[in-house]
C-alpha positions in Angstrom: 86.5 88.9 121.8 84.7 87.5 118.8 86.0 87.6 115.3 84.0 87.1 112.2 83.8 87.8 108.5 81.6 87.3 105.5 83.6 85.1 103.1 81.9 86.6 100.0 82.7 90.1 101.1 86.3 89.1 101.9 86.6 87.5 98.5 85.2 90.6 96.7 87.5 92.9 98.7 90.4 90.7 97.7 89.5 91.0 94.0 88.9 94.7 94.3 92.3 95.3 95.9 94.1 93.2 93.3 92.3 94.9 90.4 93.7 98.2 91.6 97.2 97.0 90.7 96.4 97.4 87.0 95.1 101.0 87.6 98.2 102.0 89.5 100.4 100.4 86.7 98.5 102.5 84.2 99.2 105.7 86.2 102.9 104.8 86.2 102.9 104.1 82.5 100.8 107.1 81.6 103.2 109.5 83.4 106.5 107.7 82.6 106.1 107.4 78.9 105.5 111.0 78.0 107.7 112.3 80.8 110.7 110.4 79.3 109.9 111.5 75.7 108.6 115.0 76.0 110.5 118.0 74.7 110.7 119.9 77.9 113.8 121.2 79.6 114.4 123.3 82.6 114.3 123.2 86.4 110.6 122.5 86.6 110.9 119.3 84.6 114.1 118.3 86.4 112.4 118.8 89.8 109.3 116.9 88.9 111.2 114.0 87.1 113.5 113.7 90.1 110.5 113.6 92.5 108.7 111.2 90.2 111.6 108.8 89.9 112.7 108.9 93.5 109.5 109.2 95.5 106.2 108.9 93.5 107.0 105.8 91.5 108.4 104.0 94.6 105.3 104.9 96.6 103.0 103.6 93.8 105.0 100.4 93.7 104.7 100.0 97.4 100.9 100.6 97.1 100.8 97.8 94.5 102.6 95.5 96.8 100.1 96.3 99.5 97.2 95.8 97.2 98.6 92.4 96.1 99.3 91.2 99.6 96.1 92.3 101.1 94.1 91.0 98.2 95.7 87.6 98.5 95.2 87.6 102.3 91.5 88.4 102.0 90.9 85.6 99.5 92.8 83.1 101.7 90.8 84.2 104.7 87.6 83.8 102.8 88.6 80.3 101.9 89.4 79.6 105.6 86.1 81.0 106.8 84.2 78.9 104.3 86.1 75.8 105.5 85.3 76.6 109.1 81.6 77.2 108.3 81.5 74.2 106.0 80.1 76.2 103.1 82.7 75.2 100.5 83.9 77.5 97.7 82.3 80.8 97.0 
């Protein structure tokens, strides 16, 4: 079995994954802020807010953790591939 990777592509993927963290944080803020201040009462709001607070925000936070870890891993692997190839920094 042969393994290989293009270090420039790995580096770019790492950056792309890490940049998604900001986007996900914006989604959380864009929903949280008005949801917590809106004048809206009733079972529909209660149901959504409960779902948002207990499931959706947690899932988005886990997604951010995955983006951060995978992005860092890609960048570290790119550095490793460059070292093996003797091509230096990207």
